[in-house]
Structure formats: C-alpha cells, structure tokens
C-alpha positions as CSV (number, residue, x, y, z in Angstrom):
1,X,282.5,92.9,-50.5
2,X,283.6,96.4,-51.8
3,X,281.9,97.5,-54.7
4,X,284.5,97.0,-57.1
5,X,285.1,93.5,-56.5
6,X,280.8,92.7,-56.9
7,X,280.9,94.3,-59.9
8,X,283.5,92.4,-61.6
9,X,282.0,89.4,-60.4
10,X,278.4,89.9,-62.2
11,X,280.7,90.8,-65.2
12,X,282.2,87.2,-65.1
13,X,279.2,85.1,-63.9
14,X,277.4,86.9,-67.2
15,X,280.4,85.7,-69.1
16,X,280.0,82.1,-68.3
17,X,276.0,82.3,-68.6
18,X,276.8,83.1,-72.8
19,X,279.5,80.7,-73.1
20,X,277.0,78.2,-71.6
21,X,274.3,78.8,-73.6
22,X,276.3,79.3,-76.9
23,X,277.7,75.7,-76.1
24,X,274.6,73.9,-76.0
25,X,273.7,75.4,-79.2
26,X,276.9,74.0,-80.7
27,X,276.0,70.5,-79.1
28,X,272.6,70.5,-80.4
29,X,273.6,71.2,-84.0
30,X,276.4,68.6,-83.3
31,X,273.7,66.2,-82.4
32,X,271.9,66.3,-86.1
33,X,273.7,64.9,-89.1
34,X,274.7,68.4,-91.6
35,X,272.3,67.1,-94.2
36,X,268.9,66.9,-91.5
37,X,269.8,70.3,-90.0
38,X,270.0,71.9,-93.7
39,X,267.0,70.5,-94.5
40,X,265.0,71.9,-91.2
41,X,266.4,74.9,-92.3
42,X,265.0,74.9,-95.7
43,X,261.5,73.4,-94.1
44,X,261.9,76.4,-92.6
45,X,262.1,78.5,-94.8
46,X,259.4,76.9,-97.3
47,X,256.8,77.6,-94.3
48,X,258.0,81.3,-93.8
49,X,257.3,81.2,-98.1
50,X,254.1,79.6,-98.3
51,X,252.0,81.6,-95.9
52,X,252.2,83.6,-99.2
53,X,249.5,82.6,-101.0
54,X,248.9,83.6,-104.6
55,X,246.0,85.4,-105.8
56,X,244.8,84.8,-109.4
57,X,242.9,87.6,-110.5
58,X,240.4,87.0,-113.8
59,X,240.5,88.7,-116.8
60,X,237.6,89.7,-118.7
61,X,238.9,88.5,-122.3
62,X,235.5,89.8,-123.9
63,X,236.7,92.3,-126.7
64,X,234.6,96.0,-126.0
65,X,233.0,97.3,-127.7
66,X,231.8,94.0,-129.3
67,X,232.8,93.8,-133.1
68,X,231.1,95.6,-135.5
69,X,229.8,97.8,-132.9
70,X,230.7,101.4,-131.5
71,X,229.9,103.4,-128.9
72,X,227.5,106.1,-129.7
73,X,226.8,107.7,-125.7
74,X,229.2,110.8,-125.6
75,X,227.5,112.0,-129.0
76,X,224.6,113.1,-126.3
77,X,223.5,114.9,-123.8
78,X,222.4,113.7,-120.6
79,X,219.8,114.5,-117.4
80,X,218.1,113.1,-115.3
81,X,214.8,113.7,-113.1
82,X,216.6,113.7,-109.8
83,X,219.5,113.2,-108.2
84,X,221.7,113.4,-105.2
85,X,224.4,115.0,-104.5
86,X,227.8,113.3,-105.9
87,X,225.5,110.7,-107.6
88,X,224.5,112.4,-110.7
89,X,224.9,111.7,-114.3
90,X,228.9,112.5,-114.0
91,X,228.3,109.3,-111.8
92,X,226.3,107.5,-114.1
93,X,228.7,108.4,-116.9
94,X,232.3,106.5,-115.1
95,X,233.3,104.2,-117.2
96,X,234.1,102.5,-113.6
97,X,230.5,100.4,-111.9
98,X,231.0,101.1,-108.7
99,X,229.9,104.5,-109.7
100,X,225.9,104.9,-110.3
101,X,223.1,107.8,-110.6
102,X,220.6,107.9,-107.1
103,X,217.1,109.4,-107.7
104,X,216.2,112.0,-105.2
105,X,212.2,112.1,-106.0
106,X,209.0,110.1,-106.6
107,X,208.6,107.7,-109.1
108,X,208.6,107.1,-112.1
109,X,213.1,108.5,-112.0
110,X,213.6,109.8,-116.4
111,X,216.8,109.1,-117.6
112,X,217.1,111.0,-120.8
113,X,219.5,110.9,-123.4
114,X,218.9,113.6,-125.9
115,X,221.6,113.3,-129.5
116,X,222.4,116.1,-131.3
117,X,222.0,114.7,-134.5
118,X,219.9,111.7,-136.0
119,X,221.6,108.7,-134.9
120,X,220.9,104.9,-135.5
121,X,221.0,102.5,-132.8
122,X,221.4,99.1,-132.9
123,X,222.4,98.0,-129.6
124,X,221.2,99.1,-126.0
125,X,222.4,97.2,-122.3
126,X,222.2,98.5,-118.6
127,X,224.4,97.5,-115.6
128,X,222.3,96.8,-112.6
129,X,223.7,95.1,-109.4
130,X,221.3,93.6,-106.9
131,X,224.0,92.5,-104.3
132,X,225.0,95.9,-103.8
133,X,222.1,98.2,-104.2
134,X,219.3,95.6,-102.7
135,X,216.0,97.5,-102.6
136,X,217.9,100.7,-104.9
137,X,217.5,98.0,-107.9
138,X,214.6,98.1,-110.2
139,X,212.6,95.5,-111.2
140,X,210.6,97.4,-114.3
141,X,212.1,99.7,-116.9
142,X,210.4,101.3,-119.8
143,X,212.5,102.3,-122.7
144,X,211.4,105.0,-125.4
145,X,213.0,106.8,-128.2
146,X,211.6,109.2,-130.9
147,X,212.6,112.3,-132.1
148,X,211.7,114.7,-129.5
149,X,209.8,114.7,-125.7
150,X,206.4,115.5,-127.5
151,X,206.4,112.2,-130.0
152,X,208.5,109.1,-128.1
153,X,206.9,106.2,-128.1
154,X,207.6,103.0,-125.7
155,X,209.2,100.3,-127.3
156,X,210.6,97.9,-124.8
157,X,209.5,97.0,-121.1
158,X,211.8,94.9,-119.3
159,X,211.0,93.2,-115.5
160,X,214.1,91.9,-113.3
161,X,214.7,89.7,-110.6
162,X,217.6,90.3,-108.8
163,X,219.4,91.2,-112.0
164,X,223.5,91.4,-111.4
165,X,225.7,92.3,-114.5
166,X,225.0,93.6,-117.5
167,X,221.3,93.6,-119.4
168,X,220.7,93.5,-123.0
169,X,218.0,95.6,-123.8
170,X,215.0,94.3,-126.0
171,X,215.0,95.4,-129.3
172,X,212.3,92.2,-130.8
173,X,209.9,96.0,-131.0
174,X,211.9,97.8,-133.1
175,X,212.0,95.3,-136.0
176,X,212.0,91.3,-136.4
177,X,215.5,89.6,-135.5
178,X,216.7,87.1,-137.8
179,X,217.9,84.0,-136.5
180,X,221.5,83.0,-137.1
181,X,222.2,79.7,-138.5
182,X,224.5,77.4,-136.6
183,X,224.9,75.5,-133.4
184,X,223.1,76.7,-130.5
185,X,225.8,75.8,-128.0
186,X,228.6,77.1,-130.5
187,X,229.3,80.7,-129.5
188,X,229.5,83.0,-133.0
189,X,230.0,86.8,-133.7
190,X,226.7,88.5,-133.8
191,X,225.8,90.0,-137.6
192,X,224.8,93.6,-136.2
193,X,223.6,93.9,-140.2
194,X,221.0,92.2,-139.5
195,X,219.7,93.5,-136.7
196,X,216.5,96.5,-136.3
197,X,218.0,99.5,-136.1
198,X,216.0,102.9,-134.3
199,X,216.8,106.0,-135.5
200,X,216.0,108.6,-133.0
201,X,217.2,111.8,-131.1
202,X,215.9,111.2,-128.0
203,X,215.9,107.8,-126.1
204,X,214.1,108.0,-121.9
205,X,214.7,105.1,-119.8
206,X,211.8,104.8,-117.4
207,X,212.1,103.2,-114.0
208,X,208.7,101.9,-112.5
209,X,209.2,100.2,-109.8
210,X,212.3,98.7,-107.4
211,X,212.8,95.8,-105.5
212,X,211.3,95.9,-102.0
213,X,208.6,99.1,-102.7
214,X,212.0,101.1,-103.0
215,X,211.3,104.7,-103.6
216,X,214.9,105.6,-105.0
217,X,217.2,104.0,-107.7
218,X,220.4,102.8,-108.7
219,X,221.5,102.7,-111.8
220,X,224.8,101.8,-112.8
221,X,225.8,102.3,-116.4
222,X,223.9,102.9,-119.8
223,X,225.7,102.4,-122.9
224,X,224.3,102.9,-126.8
225,X,225.6,101.5,-129.8
226,X,225.7,102.3,-133.4
227,X,227.5,100.0,-136.4
228,X,231.0,100.3,-136.9
229,X,231.2,100.4,-140.5
230,X,235.3,100.8,-140.5
231,X,235.2,97.2,-139.1
232,X,233.0,95.6,-141.7
233,X,235.4,94.5,-144.7
234,X,234.2,93.7,-148.1
235,X,234.4,89.5,-149.5
236,X,237.8,88.8,-150.3
237,X,238.6,88.0,-154.0
238,X,238.6,84.8,-155.2
239,X,242.0,83.3,-155.5
240,X,243.3,81.4,-159.1
241,X,243.7,77.9,-158.6
242,X,247.2,78.5,-160.1
243,X,250.0,80.7,-160.6
244,X,249.7,81.0,-164.6
245,X,246.3,81.1,-164.4
246,X,246.2,84.2,-162.4
247,X,249.0,85.3,-165.1
248,X,246.9,84.5,-168.1
249,X,243.8,86.2,-166.2
250,X,245.8,89.3,-165.3
251,X,247.3,89.4,-169.0
252,X,243.5,89.8,-170.7
253,X,242.5,92.3,-168.2
254,X,245.1,94.7,-168.7
255,X,244.3,96.0,-172.3
256,X,240.9,96.5,-170.7
257,X,241.8,99.2,-168.4
258,X,242.4,101.6,-170.7
259,X,238.5,102.1,-170.5
260,X,236.9,104.1,-168.7
261,X,234.0,102.0,-167.8
262,X,236.3,98.9,-167.2
263,X,237.9,101.3,-165.0
264,X,235.0,102.2,-163.1
265,X,233.6,98.3,-163.2
266,X,237.1,97.1,-161.4
267,X,236.9,100.1,-158.4
268,X,233.5,98.6,-157.7
269,X,234.6,95.2,-157.9
270,X,235.2,93.2,-154.0
271,X,238.5,93.7,-152.3
272,X,239.5,93.0,-148.8
273,X,241.0,96.7,-148.0
274,X,239.7,98.0,-144.9
275,X,239.4,101.6,-145.1
276,X,241.6,104.0,-141.7
277,X,239.5,106.1,-139.4
278,X,241.0,108.9,-141.1
279,X,239.5,108.4,-144.1
280,X,236.4,108.3,-143.1
281,X,233.5,110.9,-142.4
282,X,234.4,112.7,-138.7
283,X,232.1,112.2,-136.2
284,X,230.5,114.1,-133.4
285,X,232.3,114.1,-130.4
C-alpha cells in the first residue's frame, strides 16, 4: 500500500474513534433525566467545595493593658546576667511571646530592670511556656526591688509546675490586698486603687531552678504596670429628680457664683470630666 494511502487510512480511523466516543457520551447523558444530570453536576461541585475546611481563629478579647493600668516597662533600662547570641534583651522585650531570653551561664540567672525615676508599681506579670521550653522552664523565681543594687529586698518567691501562659507576680508581701465584695464566680473589674504599691528604682528577677535540673533558662516576657490616673474618672453628679427642680436649683446657685469662695467650691465638686492625655504631666519614654 502506498505511503499516502496508509496515512489517509490512519487519519480516517482516528476520526471515527472520536465520533464514537462523542456518541457514547451523548448516549450516557441521554439515559439520565435532565434534572438528575444537573444534580450530579452540582453534587460534584459540592464535593469539591467541601474539601475546603473553615479555620476559626480564637481572638482574645481581654483588654490590654488591663483597665486602670498603664505599662511602664519602656521607662527602664533592661540588663541580663548572660545571654546567647540572638536571645538577649531585645528578644525578651519583643511583644511576640515566640521570642525569649536564653541565659548562657551558671545559676542564678538575673534580669535587672533599672528605672530612670522612682516608679509606683502595682502589677507585674511574666510569660512562661513549658510545652515549648521543657527543661529551660523555671521552677523557682525570686523577685526583688529597692532603690539600688545594694539595698534590694525580696518581696516574692514563686514556684511553678509546668507553667504555660501569663503568670501574675504575688504582691501579698508588698502590702495587704483588700478582698473585693461580690460573688466569687462573677467576673469583675479589679480596683487597682486598693492594691499595694511597690515603689522602687530597681526590680530584679532571679531564676534559681529549672525543670528537670536544666542549666540555662527561657523567659519569654516580663511586664510591669502602674496605675493610669487618666482612666480613673470621678463619680458622676447625681441627677435632679425632675427638670423643674433642676432649674430651681440652678437659679438658686447662680447668684452665689460671683463669690470667689463659691467658685472654688464648685471647682472641687464631683464631675464626670475625663482629662485628655495632652492635659496630663508628660511621661518619660
């Protein structure tokens, strides 16, 4: 058979095969009702979409810093006794708790926080993560404070067993902590004006022991807080029972405003005005 004739025969055979496959597909679709075929197509699309799982991210809605407090960690100079390269003070001061300070020397491991002025501390917290650090996680920590390195005194010693997360430092030795009234199971806002105040230039953290007798340690975050006077609003003025009574009281008080003594007295009366940040004394940063 000539070569040209053989090529024509092969081309015709391929065309016939394509026609037969198309016909088979048409017959298979004709065998099903149109509605069923449409449902099958939709089910295939649903199966494909079902493979994509929605990932829900839990958002911590706890306000930070806590109401009534302001962080003063940036007002201090931070130093550590030893540190591995890349895991020093910068890693400890990072807002990301995946970063940490890692010591590189004998125990105890020291963190010294030197403030440039006398500060009034009402709350301290640290972040530990046993699941990630294991033998690097502290089991015993001392907290000391004072005017300088030569007169610091211990005000808390805490022991831990596989801690994870933020841990509040005990202030019971600083002063008495007044118990707030209310049901124990009901969450309530802490009144920081009733909490003891630690006044110091220097705060030192001493890590004495680690889990599993570990040598070096990991500390992921330390935060210090003072009272935020700008958030402490004064009690509101009680409203008059009726508008008419309010007008009568106002008319009675207007003539007395000309007196300097009366004007000063009204300035001292309770009001609900909150001072703006630019009206307060400047803070060192």
